[in-house]
Backbone atoms as SQL, in Angstrom:
CREATE TABLE atoms (id INTEGER PRIMARY KEY, chain TEXT, resi INTEGER, resn TEXT, atom TEXT, x REAL, y REAL, z REAL);
INSERT INTO atoms VALUES
  (1, 'A', 1, 'UNK', 'N', -44.294, 17.524, -24.323),
  (2, 'A', 1, 'UNK', 'CA', -42.911, 16.569, -24.087),
  (3, 'A', 1, 'UNK', 'C', -42.967, 16.054, -23.560),
  (4, 'A', 2, 'UNK', 'N', -41.781, 14.813, -24.011),
  (5, 'A', 2, 'UNK', 'CA', -42.442, 13.229, -24.380),
  (6, 'A', 2, 'UNK', 'C', -42.146, 13.219, -22.545),
  (7, 'A', 3, 'UNK', 'N', -42.844, 11.646, -22.067),
  (8, 'A', 3, 'UNK', 'CA', -42.300, 11.084, -20.792),
  (9, 'A', 3, 'UNK', 'C', -41.317, 10.385, -20.560),
  (10, 'A', 4, 'UNK', 'N', -40.388, 10.713, -19.446),
  (11, 'A', 4, 'UNK', 'CA', -39.416, 9.539, -19.315),
  (12, 'A', 4, 'UNK', 'C', -40.114, 8.685, -18.220),
  (13, 'A', 5, 'UNK', 'N', -40.083, 7.003, -18.541),
  (14, 'A', 5, 'UNK', 'CA', -40.932, 6.479, -17.594),
  (15, 'A', 5, 'UNK', 'C', -39.340, 5.248, -16.769),
  (16, 'A', 6, 'UNK', 'N', -39.722, 5.637, -15.375),
  (17, 'A', 6, 'UNK', 'CA', -38.120, 4.316, -15.007),
  (18, 'A', 6, 'UNK', 'C', -38.940, 3.422, -14.449),
  (19, 'A', 7, 'UNK', 'N', -38.628, 1.933, -14.614),
  (20, 'A', 7, 'UNK', 'CA', -39.701, 0.823, -13.876),
  (21, 'A', 7, 'UNK', 'C', -38.239, 0.656, -13.150),
  (22, 'A', 8, 'UNK', 'N', -38.844, 0.406, -11.637),
  (23, 'A', 8, 'UNK', 'CA', -37.534, 0.038, -10.753),
  (24, 'A', 8, 'UNK', 'C', -38.409, -0.457, -9.751),
  (25, 'A', 9, 'UNK', 'N', -38.186, -1.834, -8.999),
  (26, 'A', 9, 'UNK', 'CA', -38.370, -2.473, -8.109),
  (27, 'A', 9, 'UNK', 'C', -38.630, -1.778, -7.052),
  (28, 'A', 10, 'UNK', 'N', -37.788, -0.875, -6.543),
  (29, 'A', 10, 'UNK', 'CA', -37.665, 0.026, -5.285),
  (30, 'A', 10, 'UNK', 'C', -37.076, 1.814, -5.704),
  (31, 'A', 11, 'UNK', 'N', -37.618, 2.396, -5.323),
  (32, 'A', 11, 'UNK', 'CA', -37.467, 3.614, -5.457),
  (33, 'A', 11, 'UNK', 'C', -37.577, 4.394, -4.111),
  (34, 'A', 12, 'UNK', 'N', -37.534, 5.990, -3.896),
  (35, 'A', 12, 'UNK', 'CA', -37.214, 6.488, -2.995),
  (36, 'A', 12, 'UNK', 'C', -38.548, 6.693, -2.077),
  (37, 'A', 13, 'UNK', 'N', -38.649, 6.580, -0.772),
  (38, 'A', 13, 'UNK', 'CA', -37.949, 6.709, 0.044),
  (39, 'A', 13, 'UNK', 'C', -36.588, 5.471, 0.399),
  (40, 'A', 14, 'UNK', 'N', -36.500, 4.488, -0.471),
  (41, 'A', 14, 'UNK', 'CA', -36.270, 3.317, 0.203),
  (42, 'A', 14, 'UNK', 'C', -34.574, 4.116, -0.166),
  (43, 'A', 15, 'UNK', 'N', -33.569, 2.949, 0.388),
  (44, 'A', 15, 'UNK', 'CA', -32.335, 3.195, 0.280),
  (45, 'A', 15, 'UNK', 'C', -31.805, 2.148, -0.391),
  (46, 'A', 16, 'UNK', 'N', -31.989, 1.273, -1.023),
  (47, 'A', 16, 'UNK', 'CA', -31.153, -0.019, -1.234),
  (48, 'A', 16, 'UNK', 'C', -30.348, 1.362, -2.477),
  (49, 'A', 17, 'UNK', 'N', -29.378, -0.072, -3.435),
  (50, 'A', 17, 'UNK', 'CA', -28.353, 1.069, -4.390),
  (51, 'A', 17, 'UNK', 'C', -29.169, 1.202, -5.385),
  (52, 'A', 18, 'UNK', 'N', -30.058, 0.376, -6.118),
  (53, 'A', 18, 'UNK', 'CA', -30.697, 0.846, -6.941),
  (54, 'A', 18, 'UNK', 'C', -31.608, 1.651, -7.265),
  (55, 'A', 19, 'UNK', 'N', -32.120, 2.028, -6.525),
  (56, 'A', 19, 'UNK', 'CA', -33.360, 2.991, -5.787),
  (57, 'A', 19, 'UNK', 'C', -32.160, 4.359, -5.735),
  (58, 'A', 20, 'UNK', 'N', -31.108, 4.343, -5.121),
  (59, 'A', 20, 'UNK', 'CA', -30.400, 5.748, -5.070),
  (60, 'A', 20, 'UNK', 'C', -30.263, 6.271, -6.249),
  (61, 'A', 21, 'UNK', 'N', -30.239, 5.109, -6.949),
  (62, 'A', 21, 'UNK', 'CA', -29.475, 5.674, -8.489),
  (63, 'A', 21, 'UNK', 'C', -30.633, 6.025, -9.289),
  (64, 'A', 22, 'UNK', 'N', -31.520, 5.544, -9.139),
  (65, 'A', 22, 'UNK', 'CA', -33.160, 5.556, -10.500),
  (66, 'A', 22, 'UNK', 'C', -33.270, 7.353, -9.569),
  (67, 'A', 23, 'UNK', 'N', -33.403, 7.818, -8.125),
  (68, 'A', 23, 'UNK', 'CA', -33.983, 8.356, -7.464),
  (69, 'A', 23, 'UNK', 'C', -33.567, 9.522, -7.911),
  (70, 'A', 24, 'UNK', 'N', -31.736, 9.398, -8.145),
  (71, 'A', 24, 'UNK', 'CA', -30.900, 10.899, -8.134),
  (72, 'A', 24, 'UNK', 'C', -31.028, 10.981, -9.304),
  (73, 'A', 25, 'UNK', 'N', -31.447, 10.401, -10.422),
  (74, 'A', 25, 'UNK', 'CA', -31.440, 11.052, -12.186),
  (75, 'A', 25, 'UNK', 'C', -32.885, 10.984, -12.584),
  (76, 'A', 26, 'UNK', 'N', -33.917, 10.391, -11.636),
  (77, 'A', 26, 'UNK', 'CA', -35.198, 10.786, -11.742),
  (78, 'A', 26, 'UNK', 'C', -35.355, 12.303, -11.256),
  (79, 'A', 27, 'UNK', 'N', -34.894, 12.410, -9.817),
  (80, 'A', 27, 'UNK', 'CA', -35.231, 14.064, -9.350),
  (81, 'A', 27, 'UNK', 'C', -34.519, 14.991, -10.327),
  (82, 'A', 28, 'UNK', 'N', -33.347, 14.656, -10.922),
  (83, 'A', 28, 'UNK', 'CA', -32.464, 15.672, -12.098),
  (84, 'A', 28, 'UNK', 'C', -33.109, 15.799, -12.876),
  (85, 'A', 29, 'UNK', 'N', -33.637, 15.008, -13.785),
  (86, 'A', 29, 'UNK', 'CA', -34.265, 15.194, -14.591),
  (87, 'A', 29, 'UNK', 'C', -35.438, 15.748, -14.438),
  (88, 'A', 30, 'UNK', 'N', -36.549, 15.684, -13.638),
  (89, 'A', 30, 'UNK', 'CA', -37.561, 16.576, -13.499),
  (90, 'A', 30, 'UNK', 'C', -37.064, 18.003, -12.904),
  (91, 'A', 31, 'UNK', 'N', -36.352, 18.255, -12.176),
  (92, 'A', 31, 'UNK', 'CA', -35.463, 19.398, -11.634),
  (93, 'A', 31, 'UNK', 'C', -35.315, 20.293, -13.397),
  (94, 'A', 32, 'UNK', 'N', -35.004, 19.788, -14.222),
  (95, 'A', 32, 'UNK', 'CA', -34.224, 20.159, -15.734),
  (96, 'A', 32, 'UNK', 'C', -35.681, 20.235, -16.257),
  (97, 'A', 33, 'UNK', 'N', -36.773, 20.730, -15.931),
  (98, 'A', 33, 'UNK', 'CA', -38.046, 20.289, -16.127),
  (99, 'A', 33, 'UNK', 'C', -38.562, 19.026, -17.089),
  (100, 'A', 34, 'UNK', 'N', -38.133, 17.862, -17.531),
  (101, 'A', 34, 'UNK', 'CA', -38.595, 17.039, -17.695),
  (102, 'A', 34, 'UNK', 'C', -39.685, 16.264, -17.026),
  (103, 'A', 35, 'UNK', 'N', -40.797, 15.275, -18.211),
  (104, 'A', 35, 'UNK', 'CA', -41.920, 15.206, -17.407),
  (105, 'A', 35, 'UNK', 'C', -41.057, 13.433, -16.867),
  (106, 'A', 36, 'UNK', 'N', -40.817, 13.434, -15.842),
  (107, 'A', 36, 'UNK', 'CA', -40.614, 11.869, -15.195),
  (108, 'A', 36, 'UNK', 'C', -41.701, 11.423, -14.389),
  (109, 'A', 37, 'UNK', 'N', -42.072, 10.191, -14.808),
  (110, 'A', 37, 'UNK', 'CA', -42.685, 8.960, -14.124),
  (111, 'A', 37, 'UNK', 'C', -42.139, 7.821, -13.397),
  (112, 'A', 38, 'UNK', 'N', -42.121, 7.411, -12.291),
  (113, 'A', 38, 'UNK', 'CA', -41.375, 6.231, -11.867),
  (114, 'A', 38, 'UNK', 'C', -42.651, 5.118, -11.727),
  (115, 'A', 39, 'UNK', 'N', -42.458, 3.674, -12.108),
  (116, 'A', 39, 'UNK', 'CA', -43.186, 2.830, -11.934),
  (117, 'A', 39, 'UNK', 'C', -42.663, 1.693, -10.487),
  (118, 'A', 40, 'UNK', 'N', -42.837, 1.829, -9.686),
  (119, 'A', 40, 'UNK', 'CA', -42.333, 0.996, -8.680),
  (120, 'A', 40, 'UNK', 'C', -43.165, 0.401, -8.084),
  (121, 'A', 41, 'UNK', 'N', -42.964, -0.723, -6.691),
  (122, 'A', 41, 'UNK', 'CA', -43.330, -1.234, -5.866),
  (123, 'A', 41, 'UNK', 'C', -43.988, -0.659, -4.571),
  (124, 'A', 42, 'UNK', 'N', -44.813, -1.179, -3.978),
  (125, 'A', 42, 'UNK', 'CA', -45.273, -0.261, -2.527),
  (126, 'A', 42, 'UNK', 'C', -44.291, -0.494, -1.799),
  (127, 'A', 43, 'UNK', 'N', -43.651, -1.570, -1.530),
  (128, 'A', 43, 'UNK', 'CA', -42.578, -2.046, -0.654),
  (129, 'A', 43, 'UNK', 'C', -41.629, -1.134, -0.623),
  (130, 'A', 44, 'UNK', 'N', -40.629, -1.298, 0.443),
  (131, 'A', 44, 'UNK', 'CA', -39.143, -1.387, 0.589),
  (132, 'A', 44, 'UNK', 'C', -38.628, -2.218, 0.674),
  (133, 'A', 45, 'UNK', 'N', -36.990, -2.075, 0.099),
  (134, 'A', 45, 'UNK', 'CA', -36.429, -3.078, 0.132),
  (135, 'A', 45, 'UNK', 'C', -35.818, -3.627, 1.626),
  (136, 'A', 46, 'UNK', 'N', -35.949, -2.777, 2.454),
  (137, 'A', 46, 'UNK', 'CA', -35.151, -2.977, 3.986),
  (138, 'A', 46, 'UNK', 'C', -36.391, -3.093, 4.825),
  (139, 'A', 47, 'UNK', 'N', -37.320, -2.861, 4.566),
  (140, 'A', 47, 'UNK', 'CA', -38.862, -3.390, 5.333),
  (141, 'A', 47, 'UNK', 'C', -40.223, -3.763, 4.150),
  (142, 'A', 48, 'UNK', 'N', -40.375, -4.755, 3.516),
  (143, 'A', 48, 'UNK', 'CA', -40.815, -5.398, 3.356),
  (144, 'A', 48, 'UNK', 'C', -42.676, -5.455, 3.827),
  (145, 'A', 49, 'UNK', 'N', -42.715, -5.166, 4.624),
  (146, 'A', 49, 'UNK', 'CA', -43.917, -4.798, 5.543),
  (147, 'A', 49, 'UNK', 'C', -44.419, -3.187, 5.471),
  (148, 'A', 50, 'UNK', 'N', -43.633, -2.106, 4.406),
  (149, 'A', 50, 'UNK', 'CA', -43.794, -1.064, 4.437),
  (150, 'A', 50, 'UNK', 'C', -45.062, -1.384, 3.533),
  (151, 'A', 51, 'UNK', 'N', -46.035, 0.165, 3.727),
  (152, 'A', 51, 'UNK', 'CA', -46.749, -0.035, 2.224),
  (153, 'A', 51, 'UNK', 'C', -47.168, 1.416, 1.689),
  (154, 'A', 52, 'UNK', 'N', -46.154, 1.885, 0.898),
  (155, 'A', 52, 'UNK', 'CA', -46.107, 3.058, 0.813),
  (156, 'A', 52, 'UNK', 'C', -47.274, 3.895, -0.211),
  (157, 'A', 53, 'UNK', 'N', -47.708, 4.943, -0.485),
  (158, 'A', 53, 'UNK', 'CA', -49.047, 5.237, -0.965),
  (159, 'A', 53, 'UNK', 'C', -48.738, 5.228, -2.843),
  (160, 'A', 54, 'UNK', 'N', -50.038, 4.223, -3.016),
  (161, 'A', 54, 'UNK', 'CA', -50.101, 4.247, -4.590),
  (162, 'A', 54, 'UNK', 'C', -49.593, 5.376, -5.624),
  (163, 'A', 55, 'UNK', 'N', -50.127, 6.712, -5.174),
  (164, 'A', 55, 'UNK', 'CA', -49.351, 7.516, -6.265),
  (165, 'A', 55, 'UNK', 'C', -49.209, 8.526, -4.977),
  (166, 'A', 56, 'UNK', 'N', -48.012, 9.652, -5.650),
  (167, 'A', 56, 'UNK', 'CA', -47.289, 10.299, -5.188),
  (168, 'A', 56, 'UNK', 'C', -46.741, 11.106, -6.336),
  (169, 'A', 57, 'UNK', 'N', -46.541, 12.278, -5.655),
  (170, 'A', 57, 'UNK', 'CA', -45.518, 13.525, -6.819),
  (171, 'A', 57, 'UNK', 'C', -44.175, 13.858, -5.740),
  (172, 'A', 58, 'UNK', 'N', -43.478, 13.385, -5.682),
  (173, 'A', 58, 'UNK', 'CA', -42.184, 13.847, -4.808),
  (174, 'A', 58, 'UNK', 'C', -40.846, 14.812, -6.233),
  (175, 'A', 59, 'UNK', 'N', -40.645, 16.088, -5.814),
  (176, 'A', 59, 'UNK', 'CA', -39.766, 16.791, -6.193),
  (177, 'A', 59, 'UNK', 'C', -40.188, 17.002, -7.942),
  (178, 'A', 60, 'UNK', 'N', -41.262, 16.643, -8.384),
  (179, 'A', 60, 'UNK', 'CA', -41.799, 16.678, -9.827),
  (180, 'A', 60, 'UNK', 'C', -41.648, 15.674, -10.029),
  (181, 'A', 61, 'UNK', 'N', -41.423, 14.748, -9.325),
  (182, 'A', 61, 'UNK', 'CA', -41.858, 12.849, -10.309),
  (183, 'A', 61, 'UNK', 'C', -42.540, 12.473, -9.766),
  (184, 'A', 62, 'UNK', 'N', -43.778, 11.825, -10.599),
  (185, 'A', 62, 'UNK', 'CA', -44.740, 11.130, -10.804),
  (186, 'A', 62, 'UNK', 'C', -44.204, 9.636, -10.101),
  (187, 'A', 63, 'UNK', 'N', -44.652, 9.267, -8.458),
  (188, 'A', 63, 'UNK', 'CA', -44.307, 8.242, -8.391),
  (189, 'A', 63, 'UNK', 'C', -45.645, 7.392, -8.865),
  (190, 'A', 64, 'UNK', 'N', -45.710, 6.024, -9.122),
  (191, 'A', 64, 'UNK', 'CA', -46.878, 5.286, -9.406),
  (192, 'A', 64, 'UNK', 'C', -46.457, 3.724, -8.734),
  (193, 'A', 65, 'UNK', 'N', -46.881, 3.346, -7.486),
  (194, 'A', 65, 'UNK', 'CA', -46.712, 2.448, -6.953),
  (195, 'A', 65, 'UNK', 'C', -47.648, 1.019, -6.948),
  (196, 'A', 66, 'UNK', 'N', -46.765, 0.054, -7.222),
  (197, 'A', 66, 'UNK', 'CA', -48.053, -1.024, -7.565),
  (198, 'A', 66, 'UNK', 'C', -47.926, -1.945, -6.395),
  (199, 'A', 67, 'UNK', 'N', -49.120, -2.464, -6.005),
  (200, 'A', 67, 'UNK', 'CA', -48.905, -3.473, -4.915),
  (201, 'A', 67, 'UNK', 'C', -48.575, -4.641, -5.451),
  (202, 'A', 68, 'UNK', 'N', -47.667, -5.431, -4.642),
  (203, 'A', 68, 'UNK', 'CA', -47.226, -6.860, -5.115),
  (204, 'A', 68, 'UNK', 'C', -47.926, -7.590, -3.873),
  (205, 'A', 69, 'UNK', 'N', -47.842, -8.916, -4.199),
  (206, 'A', 69, 'UNK', 'CA', -48.222, -10.369, -3.137),
  (207, 'A', 69, 'UNK', 'C', -47.236, -9.897, -1.553),
  (208, 'A', 70, 'UNK', 'N', -47.758, -10.606, -0.978),
  (209, 'A', 70, 'UNK', 'CA', -47.226, -10.823, 0.543),
  (210, 'A', 70, 'UNK', 'C', -46.669, -12.172, 0.719),
  (211, 'A', 71, 'UNK', 'N', -45.524, -12.832, 0.849),
  (212, 'A', 71, 'UNK', 'CA', -45.409, -14.518, 0.611),
  (213, 'A', 71, 'UNK', 'C', -44.301, -14.241, 1.862),
  (214, 'A', 72, 'UNK', 'N', -44.575, -15.358, 3.084),
  (215, 'A', 72, 'UNK', 'CA', -44.058, -15.436, 3.990),
  (216, 'A', 72, 'UNK', 'C', -42.504, -15.771, 3.902),
  (217, 'A', 73, 'UNK', 'N', -41.892, -16.174, 2.600),
  (218, 'A', 73, 'UNK', 'CA', -40.537, -16.970, 2.919),
  (219, 'A', 73, 'UNK', 'C', -39.671, -15.694, 3.435),
  (220, 'A', 74, 'UNK', 'N', -40.151, -14.649, 3.397),
  (221, 'A', 74, 'UNK', 'CA', -38.432, -13.725, 3.535),
  (222, 'A', 74, 'UNK', 'C', -38.070, -13.546, 2.417),
  (223, 'A', 75, 'UNK', 'N', -37.361, -12.597, 2.693),
  (224, 'A', 75, 'UNK', 'CA', -35.535, -12.199, 1.432),
  (225, 'A', 75, 'UNK', 'C', -34.704, -13.277, 1.311),
  (226, 'A', 76, 'UNK', 'N', -34.482, -13.782, 2.777),
  (227, 'A', 76, 'UNK', 'CA', -33.267, -14.675, 2.863),
  (228, 'A', 76, 'UNK', 'C', -33.687, -15.875, 2.081),
  (229, 'A', 77, 'UNK', 'N', -34.661, -16.327, 1.541),
  (230, 'A', 77, 'UNK', 'CA', -34.879, -17.561, 0.960),
  (231, 'A', 77, 'UNK', 'C', -35.801, -17.190, -0.759),
  (232, 'A', 78, 'UNK', 'N', -35.207, -18.110, -1.248),
  (233, 'A', 78, 'UNK', 'CA', -34.572, -18.242, -2.962),
  (234, 'A', 78, 'UNK', 'C', -36.240, -18.331, -3.417),
  (235, 'A', 79, 'UNK', 'N', -36.958, -18.981, -2.916),
  (236, 'A', 79, 'UNK', 'CA', -38.460, -19.209, -3.441),
  (237, 'A', 79, 'UNK', 'C', -39.154, -18.025, -2.768),
  (238, 'A', 80, 'UNK', 'N', -39.384, -16.887, -1.769),
  (239, 'A', 80, 'UNK', 'CA', -39.512, -16.278, -1.242),
  (240, 'A', 80, 'UNK', 'C', -39.633, -14.934, -2.052),
  (241, 'A', 81, 'UNK', 'N', -37.766, -14.874, -2.612),
  (242, 'A', 81, 'UNK', 'CA', -37.704, -13.647, -3.610),
  (243, 'A', 81, 'UNK', 'C', -38.222, -13.602, -4.260),
  (244, 'A', 82, 'UNK', 'N', -38.215, -15.112, -4.957),
  (245, 'A', 82, 'UNK', 'CA', -38.671, -15.462, -6.516),
  (246, 'A', 82, 'UNK', 'C', -39.923, -14.795, -6.794),
  (247, 'A', 83, 'UNK', 'N', -41.067, -15.590, -6.030),
  (248, 'A', 83, 'UNK', 'CA', -42.329, -15.289, -5.871),
  (249, 'A', 83, 'UNK', 'C', -42.941, -13.341, -5.800),
  (250, 'A', 84, 'UNK', 'N', -42.241, -12.852, -4.560),
  (251, 'A', 84, 'UNK', 'CA', -41.696, -11.438, -4.667),
  (252, 'A', 84, 'UNK', 'C', -41.558, -10.660, -6.171),
  (253, 'A', 85, 'UNK', 'N', -40.489, -11.120, -6.513),
  (254, 'A', 85, 'UNK', 'CA', -40.418, -10.425, -7.514),
  (255, 'A', 85, 'UNK', 'C', -40.882, -10.690, -8.629),
  (256, 'A', 86, 'UNK', 'N', -41.952, -11.817, -8.932),
  (257, 'A', 86, 'UNK', 'CA', -42.442, -12.463, -10.108),
  (258, 'A', 86, 'UNK', 'C', -44.358, -11.512, -9.933),
  (259, 'A', 87, 'UNK', 'N', -44.298, -11.758, -8.936),
  (260, 'A', 87, 'UNK', 'CA', -45.669, -10.557, -8.828),
  (261, 'A', 87, 'UNK', 'C', -45.283, -8.998, -9.135),
  (262, 'A', 88, 'UNK', 'N', -44.362, -8.683, -9.246),
  (263, 'A', 88, 'UNK', 'CA', -44.139, -7.744, -9.350),
  (264, 'A', 88, 'UNK', 'C', -44.105, -7.382, -10.950),
  (265, 'A', 89, 'UNK', 'N', -43.402, -7.901, -11.548),
  (266, 'A', 89, 'UNK', 'CA', -43.639, -8.085, -13.062),
  (267, 'A', 89, 'UNK', 'C', -44.569, -8.390, -13.382),
  (268, 'A', 90, 'UNK', 'N', -45.669, -8.937, -13.153),
  (269, 'A', 90, 'UNK', 'CA', -46.697, -9.358, -13.376),
  (270, 'A', 90, 'UNK', 'C', -47.600, -8.194, -13.314),
  (271, 'A', 91, 'UNK', 'N', -47.545, -7.753, -11.948),
  (272, 'A', 91, 'UNK', 'CA', -48.628, -6.342, -11.502),
  (273, 'A', 91, 'UNK', 'C', -48.107, -5.039, -12.749),
  (274, 'A', 92, 'UNK', 'N', -46.599, -4.905, -12.945),
  (275, 'A', 92, 'UNK', 'CA', -45.780, -3.927, -13.933),
  (276, 'A', 92, 'UNK', 'C', -46.641, -4.262, -15.308),
  (277, 'A', 93, 'UNK', 'N', -46.903, -5.400, -15.965),
  (278, 'A', 93, 'UNK', 'CA', -46.886, -5.748, -16.949),
  (279, 'A', 93, 'UNK', 'C', -48.323, -5.349, -17.079),
  (280, 'A', 94, 'UNK', 'N', -48.803, -5.879, -16.654),
  (281, 'A', 94, 'UNK', 'CA', -50.470, -5.167, -16.535),
  (282, 'A', 94, 'UNK', 'C', -50.865, -3.726, -16.101),
  (283, 'A', 95, 'UNK', 'N', -49.746, -3.116, -15.382),
  (284, 'A', 95, 'UNK', 'CA', -49.970, -1.558, -15.825),
  (285, 'A', 95, 'UNK', 'C', -49.762, -0.617, -16.607),
  (286, 'A', 96, 'UNK', 'N', -48.441, -1.091, -17.119),
  (287, 'A', 96, 'UNK', 'CA', -47.212, -0.291, -17.501),
  (288, 'A', 96, 'UNK', 'C', -48.524, 0.207, -18.942),
  (289, 'A', 97, 'UNK', 'N', -49.187, -0.169, -19.262),
  (290, 'A', 97, 'UNK', 'CA', -49.763, -0.021, -20.980),
  (291, 'A', 97, 'UNK', 'C', -50.864, 1.065, -20.624),
  (292, 'A', 98, 'UNK', 'N', -51.342, 1.373, -19.665),
  (293, 'A', 98, 'UNK', 'CA', -51.944, 2.534, -18.642),
  (294, 'A', 98, 'UNK', 'C', -50.949, 3.561, -19.124),
  (295, 'A', 99, 'UNK', 'N', -49.714, 3.483, -18.606),
  (296, 'A', 99, 'UNK', 'CA', -48.921, 4.785, -18.471),
  (297, 'A', 99, 'UNK', 'C', -48.918, 5.121, -19.619),
  (298, 'A', 100, 'UNK', 'N', -48.177, 4.152, -20.584),
  (299, 'A', 100, 'UNK', 'CA', -47.681, 5.130, -22.092),
  (300, 'A', 100, 'UNK', 'C', -48.358, 5.218, -23.117),
  (301, 'A', 101, 'UNK', 'N', -50.001, 4.912, -22.682),
  (302, 'A', 101, 'UNK', 'CA', -51.490, 5.517, -23.642),
  (303, 'A', 101, 'UNK', 'C', -51.387, 6.867, -23.467),
  (304, 'A', 102, 'UNK', 'N', -51.572, 7.871, -24.261),
  (305, 'A', 102, 'UNK', 'CA', -51.815, 9.300, -23.804),
  (306, 'A', 102, 'UNK', 'C', -53.633, 9.048, -23.196),
  (307, 'A', 103, 'UNK', 'N', -53.513, 9.726, -22.060),
  (308, 'A', 103, 'UNK', 'CA', -54.700, 9.827, -21.815),
  (309, 'A', 103, 'UNK', 'C', -55.588, 9.085, -20.190),
  (310, 'A', 104, 'UNK', 'N', -53.857, 8.311, -20.239),
  (311, 'A', 104, 'UNK', 'CA', -54.590, 6.631, -19.564),
  (312, 'A', 104, 'UNK', 'C', -53.616, 7.445, -17.813),
  (313, 'A', 105, 'UNK', 'N', -54.329, 6.603, -16.944),
  (314, 'A', 105, 'UNK', 'CA', -53.519, 6.431, -15.813),
  (315, 'A', 105, 'UNK', 'C', -53.845, 5.529, -15.109),
  (316, 'A', 106, 'UNK', 'N', -52.781, 5.055, -14.020),
  (317, 'A', 106, 'UNK', 'CA', -52.736, 3.845, -13.212),
  (318, 'A', 106, 'UNK', 'C', -53.561, 3.911, -12.310);
């Protein structure tokens, strides 16, 4: 069975709009018996200080959380937000290859 991999900056238990959409779809596909993986960050949109666990399976969905840098600029500043996203995408790029290759893990 092929894996379905979602890449999303935020995922369950986060309540942001994109998190809700990806969470609903991922849980639905896992319920149908699909192999679903989500690569996301350890932070929450509404709580950037939160550090969610690096690996977890919820409702059949394999969640792989990547560490991201913490910048003190906050979400209200464009520079801080840009650095936060850039650190996530750099971490994502370096980790994704491990997930898509058979036998690899994050």
